[in-house]
N, CA, C and O atoms as a MOPAC input file, in Angstrom:
PM7 MOZYME 1SCF
protein

 N      0.85100 1    -1.17300 1     0.00000 1
 C      0.00000 1     0.00000 1     0.00000 1
 C      0.89600 1     1.23400 1     0.00000 1
 O      1.89800 1     1.29900 1     0.71100 1
 N      0.51200 1     2.19500 1    -0.80400 1
 C      1.23500 1     3.45500 1    -0.90900 1
 C      0.34400 1     4.60400 1    -0.44200 1
 O     -0.88300 1     4.50400 1    -0.45900 1
 N      0.97500 1     5.67800 1    -0.03200 1
 C      0.23500 1     6.87700 1     0.35400 1
 C     -0.46100 1     7.43900 1    -0.87900 1
 O      0.16700 1     7.60000 1    -1.92600 1
 N     -1.74100 1     7.73700 1    -0.76500 1
 C     -2.49100 1     8.27100 1    -1.89600 1
 C     -2.16300 1     9.74100 1    -2.16000 1
 O     -2.51600 1    10.26800 1    -3.21500 1
 N     -1.50300 1    10.39900 1    -1.22900 1
 C     -1.15000 1    11.81100 1    -1.38900 1
 C      0.21800 1    11.98800 1    -2.04500 1
 O      0.35400 1    12.70800 1    -3.03500 1
 N      1.23900 1    11.31600 1    -1.47600 1
 C      2.61000 1    11.55000 1    -1.95300 1
 C      3.26900 1    10.31400 1    -2.56400 1
 O      4.37000 1    10.41300 1    -3.10400 1
 N      2.61700 1     9.15600 1    -2.49000 1
 C      3.16500 1     7.94800 1    -3.09100 1
 C      4.16000 1     7.18900 1    -2.23800 1
 O      4.71000 1     6.18600 1    -2.69300 1
 N      4.40500 1     7.62700 1    -1.03200 1
 C      5.36100 1     6.97700 1    -0.13800 1
 C      4.92300 1     5.52900 1     0.13400 1
 O      3.78300 1     5.29500 1     0.53600 1
 N      5.82800 1     4.55000 1    -0.08500 1
 C      5.46200 1     3.15200 1     0.15700 1
 C      5.61400 1     2.72300 1     1.61900 1
 O      5.28600 1     1.58800 1     1.96500 1
 N      6.09700 1     3.60300 1     2.46500 1
 C      6.35400 1     3.25300 1     3.86800 1
 C      5.29700 1     3.85500 1     4.78800 1
 O      5.51600 1     4.90500 1     5.39100 1
 N      4.15700 1     3.19000 1     4.89100 1
 C      3.08700 1     3.65600 1     5.76400 1
 C      3.16300 1     2.93800 1     7.10700 1
 O      3.62300 1     1.80000 1     7.19200 1
 N      2.70800 1     3.61200 1     8.14400 1
 C      2.69500 1     3.04300 1     9.49300 1
 C      1.26900 1     2.59800 1     9.80500 1
 O      0.34500 1     3.41100 1     9.79700 1
 N      1.09000 1     1.30000 1    10.08100 1
 C     -0.24200 1     0.76600 1    10.38500 1
 C     -0.58900 1     1.03400 1    11.83800 1
 O      0.27900 1     0.97300 1    12.71000 1
 N     -1.84500 1     1.32700 1    12.10000 1
 C     -2.29900 1     1.57000 1    13.46400 1
 C     -3.79900 1     1.35600 1    13.58600 1
 O     -4.43800 1     0.83500 1    12.67200 1
 N     -4.35000 1     1.75700 1    14.71000 1
 C     -5.77100 1     1.63000 1    14.99200 1
 C     -6.31500 1     2.96500 1    15.46200 1
 O     -5.58600 1     3.77600 1    16.03400 1
 N     -7.59400 1     3.18900 1    15.22100 1
 C     -8.27900 1     4.36300 1    15.76400 1
 C     -8.95200 1     3.94100 1    17.05800 1
 O     -9.77000 1     3.02200 1    17.06600 1
 N     -8.61500 1     4.60100 1    18.13500 1
 C     -9.16800 1     4.23800 1    19.44000 1
 C     -9.78100 1     5.47600 1    20.07500 1
 O     -9.14700 1     6.53000 1    20.13800 1
 N    -11.01400 1     5.34400 1    20.54300 1
 C    -11.71300 1     6.43900 1    21.22200 1
 C    -11.08300 1     6.67700 1    22.59700 1
 O    -10.33000 1     5.84400 1    23.10200 1
 N    -11.40100 1     7.81000 1    23.18000 1
 C    -10.87100 1     8.15500 1    24.50300 1
 C    -11.31400 1     7.16600 1    25.57600 1
 O    -10.65900 1     7.03300 1    26.61000 1
 N    -12.44500 1     6.46100 1    25.32800 1
 C    -12.90700 1     5.47900 1    26.31200 1
 C    -12.28400 1     4.10200 1    26.07500 1
 O    -12.61300 1     3.14600 1    26.77800 1
 N    -11.38600 1     3.99600 1    25.08900 1
 C    -10.68100 1     2.74300 1    24.84100 1
 C    -11.28400 1     1.86000 1    23.77300 1
 O    -10.66900 1     0.87200 1    23.37200 1
 N    -12.49400 1     2.20000 1    23.29300 1
 C    -13.13100 1     1.40600 1    22.24100 1
 C    -12.49600 1     1.70400 1    20.88700 1
 O    -12.07100 1     2.82800 1    20.62200 1
 N    -12.43700 1     0.68500 1    20.03700 1
 C    -11.92500 1     0.85600 1    18.68800 1
 C    -13.04700 1     1.32800 1    17.77000 1
 O    -14.20900 1     0.97500 1    17.96800 1
 N    -12.69600 1     2.12100 1    16.77300 1
 C    -13.64900 1     2.57900 1    15.77500 1
 C    -14.00300 1     1.42500 1    14.86100 1
 O    -13.13400 1     0.64100 1    14.48000 1
 N    -15.28400 1     1.31500 1    14.50500 1
 C    -15.75000 1     0.27200 1    13.59300 1
 C    -16.56600 1     0.90000 1    12.47400 1
 O    -17.11000 1     1.99500 1    12.61900 1
 N    -16.64200 1     0.19000 1    11.36400 1
 C    -17.40400 1     0.61200 1    10.19400 1
 C    -18.68100 1    -0.21000 1    10.10900 1
 O    -18.64200 1    -1.43900 1    10.17800 1
 N    -19.82100 1     0.47400 1     9.95900 1
 C    -21.11200 1    -0.20100 1     9.79100 1
 C    -21.72100 1     0.24500 1     8.47600 1
 O    -22.06600 1     1.41700 1     8.32400 1
 N    -21.86300 1    -0.67800 1     7.50800 1
 C    -22.46200 1    -0.30300 1     6.22600 1
 C    -23.89300 1     0.19000 1     6.40300 1
 O    -24.61600 1    -0.28000 1     7.28200 1
 N    -24.29200 1     1.13200 1     5.57200 1
 C    -25.67400 1     1.58200 1     5.54900 1
 C    -26.53800 1     0.37000 1     5.23500 1
 O    -26.23000 1    -0.40600 1     4.33000 1
 N    -27.59400 1     0.21600 1     5.96900 1
 C    -28.46000 1    -0.93600 1     5.77200 1
 C    -28.30600 1    -1.97300 1     6.86300 1
 O    -29.17300 1    -2.83200 1     7.02300 1
 N    -27.21300 1    -1.91200 1     7.62400 1
 C    -27.11100 1    -2.79100 1     8.78000 1
 C    -28.20000 1    -2.39900 1     9.77200 1
 O    -28.52900 1    -1.21700 1     9.88100 1
 N    -28.75900 1    -3.34500 1    10.48700 1
 C    -29.81500 1    -3.02200 1    11.44400 1
 C    -29.36600 1    -1.94900 1    12.44800 1
 O    -28.27800 1    -2.02700 1    13.01700 1
 N    -30.22200 1    -0.96200 1    12.64700 1
 C    -29.90700 1     0.16000 1    13.53600 1
 C    -29.64900 1    -0.31500 1    14.96700 1
 O    -28.79200 1     0.23700 1    15.65800 1
 N    -30.38200 1    -1.33000 1    15.41000 1
 C    -30.19400 1    -1.85100 1    16.76100 1
 C    -28.77600 1    -2.39800 1    16.92600 1
 O    -28.13900 1    -2.17400 1    17.95600 1
 N    -28.28800 1    -3.10500 1    15.92600 1
 C    -26.92700 1    -3.63400 1    15.98200 1
 C    -25.90500 1    -2.50200 1    16.09400 1
 O    -24.96000 1    -2.58100 1    16.87800 1
 N    -26.10800 1    -1.45100 1    15.30000 1
 C    -25.17700 1    -0.31000 1    15.34800 1
 C    -25.23700 1     0.37100 1    16.70600 1
 O    -24.20400 1     0.73400 1    17.26800 1
 N    -26.44900 1     0.54400 1    17.23600 1
 C    -26.62400 1     1.20400 1    18.52600 1
 C    -25.94800 1     0.42500 1    19.64400 1
 O    -25.35700 1     1.01000 1    20.55100 1
 N    -26.03800 1    -0.89900 1    19.57100 1
 C    -25.42500 1    -1.74800 1    20.59300 1
 C    -23.94900 1    -2.02800 1    20.33100 1
 O    -23.29200 1    -2.71500 1    21.11200 1
 N    -23.43400 1    -1.49200 1    19.23000 1
 C    -22.02400 1    -1.70000 1    18.91100 1
 C    -21.71100 1    -3.08000 1    18.37600 1
 O    -20.56600 1    -3.52700 1    18.43800 1
 N    -22.71900 1    -3.76300 1    17.85000 1
 C    -22.52600 1    -5.11200 1    17.32800 1
 C    -22.45500 1    -5.07400 1    15.80100 1
 O    -23.06900 1    -4.22100 1    15.16000 1
 N    -21.71200 1    -5.99200 1    15.24200 1
 C    -21.72600 1    -6.16800 1    13.79500 1
 C    -20.84700 1    -5.23400 1    12.99900 1
 O    -20.77700 1    -5.37000 1    11.77800 1
 N    -20.18100 1    -4.30100 1    13.62500 1
 C    -19.30700 1    -3.40400 1    12.88700 1
 C    -18.07600 1    -4.13200 1    12.38000 1
 O    -17.67000 1    -5.15300 1    12.93400 1
 N    -17.48900 1    -3.59500 1    11.32000 1
 C    -16.27400 1    -4.17600 1    10.76500 1
 C    -15.06900 1    -3.40900 1    11.28100 1
 O    -15.11700 1    -2.18400 1    11.39500 1
 N    -13.97900 1    -4.12000 1    11.59700 1
 C    -12.77400 1    -3.43900 1    12.07400 1
 C    -12.21700 1    -2.46300 1    11.02900 1
 O    -12.26200 1    -2.72400 1     9.82700 1
 N    -11.70000 1    -1.35100 1    11.50900 1
 C    -11.09900 1    -0.33300 1    10.65500 1
 C     -9.60300 1    -0.31000 1    10.93900 1
 O     -9.17400 1    -0.25100 1    12.09200 1
 N     -8.81500 1    -0.36000 1     9.86300 1
 C     -7.36700 1    -0.22000 1     9.99400 1
 C     -6.98800 1     1.17200 1     9.52600 1
 O     -7.59400 1     1.71400 1     8.60200 1
 N     -5.99900 1     1.73900 1    10.15900 1
 C     -5.53400 1     3.07100 1     9.79100 1
 C     -4.06700 1     2.99300 1     9.38500 1
 O     -3.29200 1     2.21300 1     9.93900 1
 N     -3.70600 1     3.81600 1     8.40700 1
 C     -2.32800 1     3.87900 1     7.92600 1
 C     -1.91700 1     5.34300 1     7.85900 1
 O     -2.57200 1     6.14800 1     7.19700 1
 N     -0.83500 1     5.68400 1     8.54400 1
 C     -0.34300 1     7.05300 1     8.54400 1
 C      0.92300 1     7.15700 1     7.71800 1
 O      1.76800 1     6.26200 1     7.75000 1
 N      1.05500 1     8.24700 1     6.98000 1
 C      2.24800 1     8.47900 1     6.17300 1
 C      3.20200 1     9.37800 1     6.95000 1
 O      2.85100 1    10.51400 1     7.27000 1
 N      4.40600 1     8.88900 1     7.26000 1
 C      5.35600 1     9.71700 1     7.99400 1
 C      5.92100 1    10.86100 1     7.15500 1
 O      6.47800 1    11.81100 1     7.70400 1
 N      5.78400 1    10.78000 1     5.83600 1
 C      6.33200 1    11.82900 1     4.96800 1
 C      5.40500 1    13.04000 1     4.91100 1
 O      5.85800 1    14.16500 1     5.12300 1
 N      4.10900 1    12.83500 1     4.62700 1
 C      3.20000 1    13.97300 1     4.43900 1
 C      2.12400 1    14.08300 1     5.51900 1
 O      1.41900 1    15.09000 1     5.58900 1
 N      1.99200 1    13.05400 1     6.36300 1
 C      1.02400 1    13.11400 1     7.45000 1
 C     -0.38500 1    12.66800 1     7.08600 1
 O     -1.28500 1    12.73700 1     7.92300 1
 N     -0.59400 1    12.21400 1     5.85800 1
 C     -1.93500 1    11.76000 1     5.44200 1
 C     -2.32700 1    10.51600 1     6.22600 1
 O     -1.48800 1     9.66200 1     6.51200 1
 N     -3.59500 1    10.41900 1     6.56900 1
 C     -4.13300 1     9.26500 1     7.27500 1
 C     -5.12700 1     8.56900 1     6.35900 1
 O     -6.06800 1     9.19600 1     5.87200 1
 N     -4.92500 1     7.27100 1     6.12000 1
 C     -5.78800 1     6.48100 1     5.23600 1
 C     -6.44000 1     5.37300 1     6.05100 1
 O     -5.89300 1     4.92300 1     7.05800 1
 N     -7.61100 1     4.94000 1     5.60500 1
 C     -8.35000 1     3.90000 1     6.30500 1
 C     -8.66900 1     2.74400 1     5.36700 1
 O     -8.77400 1     2.92200 1     4.15400 1
 N     -8.81800 1     1.56700 1     5.94300 1
 C     -9.34200 1     0.42200 1     5.20400 1
 C    -10.23100 1    -0.36600 1     6.15100 1
 O    -10.07600 1    -0.30700 1     7.37100 1
 N    -11.15900 1    -1.10100 1     5.57000 1
 C    -12.13300 1    -1.86800 1     6.34300 1
 C    -11.87800 1    -3.34700 1     6.13800 1
 O    -11.59500 1    -3.77900 1     5.02000 1
 N    -11.97400 1    -4.12200 1     7.19400 1
 C    -11.79800 1    -5.56700 1     7.11000 1
 C    -13.16500 1    -6.22000 1     6.90500 1
 O    -13.91100 1    -6.43300 1     7.86000 1
 N    -13.48300 1    -6.53400 1     5.64600 1
 C    -14.73600 1    -7.20400 1     5.34200 1
 C    -14.55700 1    -8.71100 1     5.50800 1
 O    -13.48300 1    -9.25000 1     5.24000 1
 N    -15.62300 1    -9.38700 1     5.95400 1
 C    -15.56700 1   -10.84800 1     6.07900 1
 C    -16.08000 1   -11.48600 1     4.77900 1
 O    -16.51500 1   -10.78300 1     3.86700 1
 N    -16.02600 1   -12.81400 1     4.70400 1
 C    -16.43400 1   -13.53200 1     3.49300 1
 C    -17.88700 1   -13.24400 1     3.11300 1
 O    -18.20300 1   -13.08600 1     1.93400 1
 N    -18.76300 1   -13.17700 1     4.10600 1
 C    -20.18400 1   -12.89300 1     3.85200 1
 C    -20.35300 1   -11.51500 1     3.21900 1
 O    -21.13500 1   -11.34700 1     2.28300 1
 N    -19.61600 1   -10.52900 1     3.73500 1
 C    -19.67000 1    -9.17900 1     3.17000 1
 C    -19.21400 1    -9.17500 1     1.71700 1
 O    -19.83600 1    -8.54100 1     0.86500 1
 N    -18.12100 1    -9.88900 1     1.43800 1
 C    -17.59400 1    -9.91400 1     0.07900 1
 C    -18.61100 1   -10.48100 1    -0.89600 1
 O    -18.78000 1    -9.95300 1    -1.99500 1
 N    -19.28000 1   -11.53900 1    -0.50900 1
 C    -20.30200 1   -12.12400 1    -1.37400 1
 C    -21.45900 1   -11.15900 1    -1.56400 1
 O    -21.97300 1   -11.00600 1    -2.67300 1
 N    -21.86600 1   -10.51100 1    -0.48800 1
 C    -23.01900 1    -9.61000 1    -0.53100 1
 C    -22.74500 1    -8.36000 1    -1.35600 1
 O    -23.56700 1    -7.97400 1    -2.18700 1
 N    -21.60600 1    -7.72900 1    -1.13700 1
 C    -21.34100 1    -6.43500 1    -1.75200 1
 C    -20.66300 1    -6.51600 1    -3.11800 1
 O    -20.58600 1    -5.50800 1    -3.82000 1
 N    -20.17500 1    -7.68100 1    -3.50600 1
 C    -19.56600 1    -7.79800 1    -4.82900 1
 C    -20.56900 1    -8.20400 1    -5.88800 1
 O    -20.23600 1    -8.23000 1    -7.07300 1
 N    -21.78700 1    -8.52000 1    -5.48900 1
 C    -22.82700 1    -8.82100 1    -6.46800 1
 C    -23.90400 1    -7.74700 1    -6.35300 1
 O    -24.51300 1    -7.56500 1    -5.29900 1
 N    -24.12500 1    -7.04400 1    -7.45400 1
 C    -25.08400 1    -5.95300 1    -7.45900 1
 C    -26.28100 1    -6.32800 1    -8.29900 1
 O    -26.16200 1    -7.06700 1    -9.27600 1
 N    -27.42500 1    -5.82000 1    -7.91800 1
 C    -28.64400 1    -6.06600 1    -8.67100 1
 C    -29.04200 1    -4.79200 1    -9.38500 1
 O    -28.85700 1    -3.69300 1    -8.86300 1
 N    -29.59200 1    -4.94100 1   -10.58500 1
 C    -30.10700 1    -3.78900 1   -11.31600 1
 C    -29.00500 1    -2.96100 1   -11.93200 1
 O    -27.83200 1    -3.33400 1   -11.91800 1
 N    -29.41200 1    -1.82100 1   -12.47600 1
 C    -28.46800 1    -0.92900 1   -13.14500 1
 C    -27.65300 1    -0.16900 1   -12.10500 1
 O    -28.18900 1     0.35100 1   -11.12600 1
 N    -26.35700 1    -0.12000 1   -12.33800 1
 C    -25.48500 1     0.61500 1   -11.43200 1
 C    -25.32600 1     2.04300 1   -11.93300 1
 O    -25.33000 1     2.29900 1   -13.13700 1
 N    -25.18700 1     2.96300 1   -10.99300 1
 C    -24.98600 1     4.35400 1   -11.36800 1
 C    -23.58500 1     4.52400 1   -11.92800 1
 O    -22.63200 1     3.89300 1   -11.47000 1
 N    -23.47800 1     5.38800 1   -12.92600 1
 C    -22.15900 1     5.69200 1   -13.47300 1
 C    -21.40000 1     6.57800 1   -12.51500 1
 O    -21.99200 1     7.39400 1   -11.80800 1
 N    -20.09100 1     6.42000 1   -12.49100 1
 C    -19.26900 1     7.26700 1   -11.62900 1
 C    -19.21600 1     8.67000 1   -12.21300 1
 O    -19.57300 1     8.87800 1   -13.37200 1
 N    -18.77300 1     9.62800 1   -11.41600 1
 C    -18.65900 1    11.00300 1   -11.86700 1
 C    -17.69100 1    11.11700 1   -13.04500 1
 O    -17.90400 1    11.93000 1   -13.94400 1
 N    -16.63300 1    10.30900 1   -13.04600 1
 C    -15.65600 1    10.33100 1   -14.13900 1
 C    -16.30300 1     9.82400 1   -15.42000 1
 O    -16.10900 1    10.41600 1   -16.48100 1
 N    -17.07400 1     8.73200 1   -15.34100 1
 C    -17.76600 1     8.20100 1   -16.51500 1
 C    -18.78400 1     9.20800 1   -17.03000 1
 O    -18.91500 1     9.38500 1   -18.24100 1
 N    -19.50800 1     9.87100 1   -16.13100 1
 C    -20.50700 1    10.84700 1   -16.53800 1
 C    -19.85000 1    12.03800 1   -17.23100 1
 O    -20.35100 1    12.52500 1   -18.24500 1
 N    -18.73700 1    12.50400 1   -16.68800 1
 C    -18.03100 1    13.66200 1   -17.24200 1
 C    -17.49800 1    13.34800 1   -18.64100 1
 O    -17.51800 1    14.20900 1   -19.52100 1
 N    -17.02200 1    12.11400 1   -18.84700 1
 C    -16.46500 1    11.72000 1   -20.12700 1
 C    -17.49800 1    11.61100 1   -21.22600 1
 O    -17.16000 1    11.74300 1   -22.40300 1
 N    -18.74100 1    11.37600 1   -20.87400 1
 C    -19.80500 1    11.21100 1   -21.87600 1
 C    -20.61200 1    12.47700 1   -22.10800 1
 O    -21.46900 1    12.50900 1   -22.99000 1
 N    -20.35300 1    13.50900 1   -21.33700 1
 C    -21.12800 1    14.75700 1   -21.48600 1
 C    -20.48300 1    15.71100 1   -22.44900 1
 O    -21.00600 1    16.80000 1   -22.68400 1

């Protein structure tokens, strides 16, 4: 993994931790609100800091079930802003 800002290949891996000691988690939109409220079902978040420019990047640890669910889409997908700009 490289820094998306300056291209530095030497990133420092870490965790985001709240002042109360809890780790930050990612909850996809559509997860049951009760699960999010109770702090259940979130996906771990990894953080990477660039010692050269100070940029902080994040990644989410998806499980096998998530990969199956989110890699298959139903219906027409929206075009990205880049695709839309290229066709206008």
